[in-house]
DOZALO-442701 format. One record per residue (C-alpha): residue number from 1; x, y negated, z negated. Coordinates in pm, whole numbers. Example, Ala and Ser with C-alpha at 12.3 -4.5 7.8 and 13.67 -1.06 7.14 Angstrom:
residues 2
   num       c1       c2       c3
     1     1230      450     -780
     2     1367      106     -714
END
This chain:
residues 489
   num       c1       c2       c3
     1    -3157     -214     3663
     2    -2842      -73     3823
     3    -3058       84     4093
     4    -3201     -255     4182
     5    -2863     -429     4181
     6    -2725     -194     4447
     7    -2947     -357     4707
     8    -2767     -561     4971
     9    -3021     -843     4982
    10    -2863    -1178     5061
    11    -2943    -1541     5005
    12    -2864    -1869     5165
    13    -2825    -2195     4977
    14    -3083    -2277     4708
    15    -3386    -2058     4681
    16    -3461    -2045     5053
    17    -3337    -1732     5219
    18    -3210    -1738     5569
    19    -3380    -1490     5796
    20    -3089    -1477     6027
    21    -2731    -1488     5906
    22    -2614    -1503     5553
    23    -2549    -1137     5485
    24    -2216    -1229     5325
    25    -2379    -1425     5043
    26    -2500    -1265     4723
    27    -2818    -1363     4534
    28    -2773    -1574     4220
    29    -2842    -1389     3895
    30    -3137    -1619     3816
    31    -3310    -1532     4144
    32    -3251    -1162     4082
    33    -3411    -1205     3743
    34    -3717    -1376     3892
    35    -3767    -1101     4149
    36    -3727     -826     3892
    37    -3978     -999     3663
    38    -4237    -1013     3947
    39    -4166     -650     4029
    40    -4214     -550     3666
    41    -4562     -702     3652
    42    -4670     -531     3974
    43    -4527     -205     3840
    44    -4737     -262     3527
    45    -5052     -306     3733
    46    -5006       34     3900
    47    -4888      197     3580
    48    -5204       99     3394
    49    -5440      256     3646
    50    -5283      600     3647
    51    -5201      616     3274
    52    -5563      573     3179
    53    -5665      824     3447
    54    -5460     1092     3268
    55    -5609      996     2931
    56    -5975     1000     3046
    57    -6056     1355     2917
    58    -5912     1273     2571
    59    -6096      938     2556
    60    -6424     1113     2640
    61    -6377     1375     2373
    62    -6275     1121     2105
    63    -6545      859     2171
    64    -6818     1092     2288
    65    -6851      933     2633
    66    -7027     1093     2927
    67    -6858     1159     3259
    68    -7050      877     3427
    69    -6938      636     3156
    70    -6575      752     3178
    71    -6572      680     3549
    72    -6609      310     3476
    73    -6280      310     3284
    74    -6119      345     3629
    75    -6380      168     3836
    76    -6406     -132     3600
    77    -6035     -206     3635
    78    -6026     -150     4013
    79    -6334     -360     4080
    80    -6227     -643     3854
    81    -5893     -628     4035
    82    -6030     -606     4390
    83    -6332     -829     4341
    84    -6138    -1136     4235
    85    -5812    -1097     4428
    86    -5908    -1356     4686
    87    -5995    -1607     4417
    88    -5665    -1521     4246
    89    -5466    -1589     4562
    90    -5656    -1914     4627
    91    -5612    -2031     4269
    92    -5240    -1972     4295
    93    -5227    -2196     4602
    94    -5429    -2474     4438
    95    -5334    -2471     4069
    96    -4966    -2372     4091
    97    -4824    -2025     4119
    98    -4609    -2028     3807
    99    -4895    -2147     3582
   100    -5143    -1898     3718
   101    -4899    -1611     3695
   102    -4803    -1676     3330
   103    -5162    -1722     3210
   104    -5274    -1402     3382
   105    -4988    -1198     3230
   106    -5080    -1329     2884
   107    -5447    -1228     2933
   108    -5335     -883     3051
   109    -5131     -834     2735
   110    -5417     -942     2505
   111    -5670     -718     2682
   112    -5429     -424     2662
   113    -5394     -470     2287
   114    -5771     -492     2242
   115    -5821     -174     2444
   116    -5596       20     2213
   117    -5792      -94     1908
   118    -6164      -70     1996
   119    -6382      235     1922
   120    -6674      156     2150
   121    -6712      281     2506
   122    -6868      -41     2640
   123    -6602     -253     2472
   124    -6329      -31     2613
   125    -6475      -68     2962
   126    -6493     -448     2908
   127    -6118     -462     2826
   128    -6052     -264     3146
   129    -6256     -515     3350
   130    -6067     -809     3192
   131    -5734     -641     3269
   132    -5844     -589     3627
   133    -5934     -958     3653
   134    -5592    -1054     3513
   135    -5420     -827     3766
   136    -5628     -994     4040
   137    -5436    -1313     3964
   138    -5088    -1166     3899
   139    -5062     -954     4214
   140    -5130    -1212     4488
   141    -4955    -1484     4291
   142    -4640    -1276     4253
   143    -4647    -1192     4621
   144    -4694    -1555     4724
   145    -4409    -1662     4494
   146    -4183    -1424     4687
   147    -4305    -1524     5032
   148    -4266    -1897     4960
   149    -3920    -1844     4805
   150    -3769    -1628     5079
   151    -3775    -1732     5444
   152    -3943    -1500     5689
   153    -3708    -1238     5826
   154    -3457     -995     5682
   155    -3435    -1137     5332
   156    -3811    -1159     5285
   157    -3851     -809     5424
   158    -3606     -671     5171
   159    -3757     -865     4880
   160    -4107     -752     4975
   161    -3992     -393     5018
   162    -3856     -396     4661
   163    -4166     -569     4529
   164    -4426     -345     4686
   165    -4235      -25     4614
   166    -4254     -114     4245
   167    -4634     -128     4278
   168    -4651      212     4443
   169    -4406      373     4200
   170    -4594      221     3904
   171    -4897      428     3993
   172    -4687      744     4039
   173    -4485      711     3721
   174    -4796      615     3528
   175    -4890      980     3551
   176    -4577     1075     3354
   177    -4612      800     3098
   178    -4981      879     3066
   179    -4905     1244     3000
   180    -4646     1152     2734
   181    -4865      892     2564
   182    -5179     1108     2572
   183    -4982     1390     2410
   184    -4939     1158     2106
   185    -5270      971     2118
   186    -5471      828     2411
   187    -5462      481     2249
   188    -5093      456     2333
   189    -5180      447     2704
   190    -5344      112     2627
   191    -5075      -11     2389
   192    -4769       69     2604
   193    -4830     -218     2852
   194    -4835     -475     2569
   195    -4457     -507     2508
   196    -4385     -478     2880
   197    -4624     -763     2957
   198    -4475     -976     2679
   199    -4123     -922     2813
   200    -4241    -1024     3160
   201    -4418    -1329     3014
   202    -4108    -1458     2842
   203    -3883    -1383     3138
   204    -4125    -1546     3379
   205    -4142    -1861     3169
   206    -3768    -1913     3200
   207    -3698    -1766     3545
   208    -3991    -1861     3773
   209    -3933    -2212     3911
   210    -4197    -2476     3856
   211    -4407    -2559     4161
   212    -4649    -2838     4243
   213    -5015    -2750     4288
   214    -5169    -2822     4625
   215    -5301    -3176     4647
   216    -5597    -3080     4863
   217    -5864    -2818     4821
   218    -6115    -2694     4563
   219    -6232    -2363     4416
   220    -6493    -2175     4612
   221    -6675    -2023     4313
   222    -6993    -1953     4512
   223    -6796    -1758     4775
   224    -6601    -1569     4504
   225    -6926    -1479     4325
   226    -7093    -1353     4642
   227    -6792    -1147     4749
   228    -6740     -993     4405
   229    -7109     -910     4368
   230    -7116     -742     4709
   231    -6812     -525     4628
   232    -6949     -426     4287
   233    -7287     -338     4432
   234    -7133     -142     4720
   235    -6928       82     4491
   236    -7218      120     4242
   237    -7450      223     4529
   238    -7214      486     4660
   239    -7143      625     4314
   240    -7513      650     4217
   241    -7643      766     4558
   242    -7608     1143     4490
   243    -7834     1112     4183
   244    -8084      869     4337
   245    -8076     1029     4684
   246    -7904      890     4991
   247    -8240      831     5160
   248    -8412      687     4852
   249    -8560      340     4847
   250    -8313      244     4576
   251    -8008      348     4777
   252    -8122      199     5106
   253    -8230     -116     4930
   254    -7891     -148     4763
   255    -7710     -117     5097
   256    -7939     -383     5242
   257    -7859     -606     4944
   258    -7483     -552     5004
   259    -7522     -657     5366
   260    -7725     -962     5262
   261    -7461    -1067     5009
   262    -7183    -1033     5265
   263    -7384    -1229     5520
   264    -7439    -1503     5262
   265    -7068    -1504     5186
   266    -6979    -1551     5555
   267    -7231    -1836     5584
   268    -7091    -2011     5277
   269    -6737    -1977     5407
   270    -6843    -2130     5741
   271    -7000    -2434     5579
   272    -6779    -2516     5281
   273    -6495    -2764     5317
   274    -6238    -2551     5133
   275    -6345    -2184     5169
   276    -6220    -1894     4968
   277    -6138    -1724     5298
   278    -6061    -1922     5608
   279    -6246    -1693     5848
   280    -5999    -1764     6124
   281    -5747    -1573     5913
   282    -5953    -1257     5975
   283    -5880    -1290     6348
   284    -5508    -1233     6290
   285    -5444     -889     6444
   286    -5142     -821     6224
   287    -5345     -885     5909
   288    -5634     -671     6029
   289    -5402     -384     6111
   290    -5240     -411     5769
   291    -5579     -414     5592
   292    -5699     -106     5784
   293    -5378       78     5708
   294    -5378       -6     5337
   295    -5739      115     5300
   296    -5649      446     5463
   297    -5323      489     5276
   298    -5434      371     4933
   299    -5782      520     4955
   300    -5664      867     5050
   301    -5375      867     4803
   302    -5567      748     4495
   303    -5864      973     4567
   304    -5635     1275     4621
   305    -5454     1216     4292
   306    -5783     1172     4110
   307    -5917     1510     4230
   308    -5591     1696     4184
   309    -5554     1562     3832
   310    -5902     1686     3740
   311    -5843     2023     3903
   312    -5507     2089     3749
   313    -5602     1979     3397
   314    -5969     2063     3353
   315    -5988     2378     3570
   316    -5641     2536     3565
   317    -5564     2421     3212
   318    -5245     2235     3286
   319    -5130     1993     3018
   320    -5113     1619     3106
   321    -4736     1619     3110
   322    -4719     1942     3317
   323    -4951     1788     3575
   324    -4762     1461     3574
   325    -4421     1621     3627
   326    -4563     1828     3916
   327    -4657     1504     4099
   328    -4344     1314     3997
   329    -4145     1371     4320
   330    -4382     1134     4497
   331    -4277      851     4268
   332    -3909      941     4288
   333    -3911      922     4667
   334    -4081      585     4660
   335    -3837      440     4408
   336    -3524      570     4580
   337    -3645      426     4910
   338    -3668       75     4767
   339    -3302       -4     4829
   340    -3315       74     5199
   341    -3668       -8     5319
   342    -3589     -370     5397
   343    -3319     -266     5643
   344    -3542        9     5786
   345    -3816     -246     5853
   346    -3566     -477     6024
   347    -3451     -200     6249
   348    -3778      -30     6348
   349    -4046     -292     6285
   350    -4360     -257     6079
   351    -4598      -75     6315
   352    -4388      242     6377
   353    -4327      278     6003
   354    -4695      236     5915
   355    -4787      500     6174
   356    -4519      738     6049
   357    -4631      692     5693
   358    -4995      773     5769
   359    -4893     1070     5982
   360    -4680     1207     5697
   361    -4968     1170     5452
   362    -5216     1330     5689
   363    -4990     1633     5721
   364    -4957     1650     5342
   365    -5332     1661     5293
   366    -5364     1922     5569
   367    -5111     2145     5398
   368    -5291     2110     5066
   369    -5602     2266     5211
   370    -5416     2601     5184
   371    -5451     2564     4804
   372    -5602     2856     4611
   373    -5710     2914     4256
   374    -5368     3052     4159
   375    -5135     2807     4337
   376    -4763     2851     4373
   377    -4614     2511     4304
   378    -4310     2543     4535
   379    -4504     2649     4843
   380    -4852     2504     4799
   381    -4817     2183     4596
   382    -4462     2054     4637
   383    -4470     2021     5019
   384    -4776     1797     4994
   385    -4618     1594     4711
   386    -4304     1532     4920
   387    -4496     1435     5232
   388    -4713     1191     5037
   389    -4406     1033     4880
   390    -4239      995     5220
   391    -4558      851     5370
   392    -4603      596     5097
   393    -4236      498     5109
   394    -4246      445     5487
   395    -4577      266     5509
   396    -4650       65     5194
   397    -4373     -194     5222
   398    -4421     -227     5595
   399    -4791     -298     5549
   400    -4725     -587     5312
   401    -4454     -734     5533
   402    -4685     -718     5836
   403    -4973     -882     5647
   404    -4776    -1196     5555
   405    -4556    -1242     5863
   406    -4628    -1565     6048
   407    -4856    -1706     5776
   408    -4803    -2068     5667
   409    -4679    -2122     5311
   410    -5005    -2282     5193
   411    -5197    -1966     5297
   412    -4956    -1705     5171
   413    -5170    -1658     4860
   414    -5475    -1600     5080
   415    -5301    -1348     5304
   416    -5164    -1164     5000
   417    -5508    -1164     4839
   418    -5674    -1022     5151
   419    -5443     -724     5182
   420    -5448     -662     4806
   421    -5828     -677     4811
   422    -5832     -412     5083
   423    -5594     -204     4870
   424    -5829     -212     4570
   425    -6183     -223     4708
   426    -6110       21     4991
   427    -5988      300     4761
   428    -6277      236     4522
   429    -6520      302     4808
   430    -6323      607     4934
   431    -6316      750     4580
   432    -6687      690     4536
   433    -6770      867     4866
   434    -6540     1161     4781
   435    -6699     1194     4435
   436    -7042     1187     4594
   437    -6937     1468     4831
   438    -6828     1680     4539
   439    -7161     1616     4368
   440    -7369     1712     4668
   441    -7212     2058     4686
   442    -7353     2150     4347
   443    -7025     2325     4265
   444    -6851     2069     4047
   445    -7113     2092     3771
   446    -7199     2465     3736
   447    -6912     2679     3857
   448    -6748     2930     3628
   449    -6426     3005     3819
   450    -6136     2801     3951
   451    -6205     2930     4304
   452    -6560     2794     4291
   453    -6440     2455     4160
   454    -6189     2437     4444
   455    -6457     2521     4695
   456    -6662     2234     4555
   457    -6366     1998     4597
   458    -6275     2114     4947
   459    -6518     1891     5142
   460    -6386     1588     4962
   461    -6024     1697     5026
   462    -6104     1731     5398
   463    -6263     1384     5386
   464    -5941     1244     5234
   465    -5739     1391     5518
   466    -5970     1231     5775
   467    -5943      893     5601
   468    -5565      905     5654
   469    -5608     1018     6014
   470    -5857      742     6082
   471    -5604      491     5956
   472    -5340      639     6180
   473    -5568      630     6487
   474    -5673      274     6413
   475    -5314      163     6386
   476    -5221      331     6714
   477    -5526      194     6894
   478    -5458     -160     6776
   479    -5104     -163     6906
   480    -5036     -383     7206
   481    -4732     -376     7427
   482    -4523     -693     7386
   483    -4518     -917     7687
   484    -4189     -923     7866
   485    -4024    -1261     7894
   486    -3988    -1380     8256
   487    -3647    -1319     8407
   488    -3425    -1624     8408
   489    -3297    -1722     8740
END
């Protein structure tokens, strides 16, 4: 709490923040409480993903689940999250942000409790899917509450920097909490979010201001169904392709079905009076750049951590807490940067920071390719960990600021949902492709030595590096020089 209160964010009268002057005014305590509550829930979303990732080996051993089944403990959450984010953002705009946020947090708490109690693999996966759906409503709703409370400019940049950094640090620190909880019992990785969610629920009830639902509009359930089905089928196709064969009728047919579902989604959005996605929004260059960057950044980072976690624990025999502490500097860098990123964005703008972040991460992945089967932490692992932390700190907040700049209040939920969807579905696809690359080497299943396992992982690690580089190149290529204003006579 003291770390957050050192920020120099300022507020004008009421709950509307001036984007220009007003640096001499301090935020009211109630507004601080609201922002911290929203940050806590986003932190919880990231925390939940990585905690369960650490616990996966223990869950499999305890419940007798196969590797393919265990994968859905991660994929179920991510796909529920990413598949319904757009509907979550749209629902927040239409039904009222406060109501949607509180209901979704309550569902998240209940599903977390159920996950800690069940003894069935399918039921456990079902609770993960429900939690992902709940997060699909809390994340864009929380972001739209912020962007409609704080006026565009310095204050919103600083508030968004704090908010998005919590999401990134939640994933990083979830590794530590996951290691600690798994050391006691894997069920605690499911139970830990329950009291945190309840605290956020009570705080949100008292601190989030009531808002009026939009008078116009309706729910595009057909569009939401088509989009969610296409994303689920895409990830399932990529995950199952190594077993079925990339050139098999099943795989090719699945890709054709994905394309057909997406085409149907576009057609529905063009014809419906109140679409889930106003297609004109997709022509916003700042939003497209933000989406491309978040896919590259999130996809490479999540996939890298997934592979490194498996290698360090399953192959080198590191304990969950040993592995988590080794990766902790990434989270520390992200958290410490939260108090200054708003000012950094004001000074340098979003595009240079996004490019710098992706460059830093690309270099980190490149350095990690020096890894051997007896790694020295200080020279082979720590440099990559530090570069990834710096890259995420520089780019993550800037991406979210860029995505929502210039968007009207009634479409803030949509803009937030689009970039959050890219953050969830993109990494799911990147992870699926990387996993498929490991499978096609034949090394991940039958090797006897750490060196052979690492050789099996290496193509996927190279792929991760190229994902980050592709994001960097796309960002650079999309940049346009600003037009100079005509000289005044």
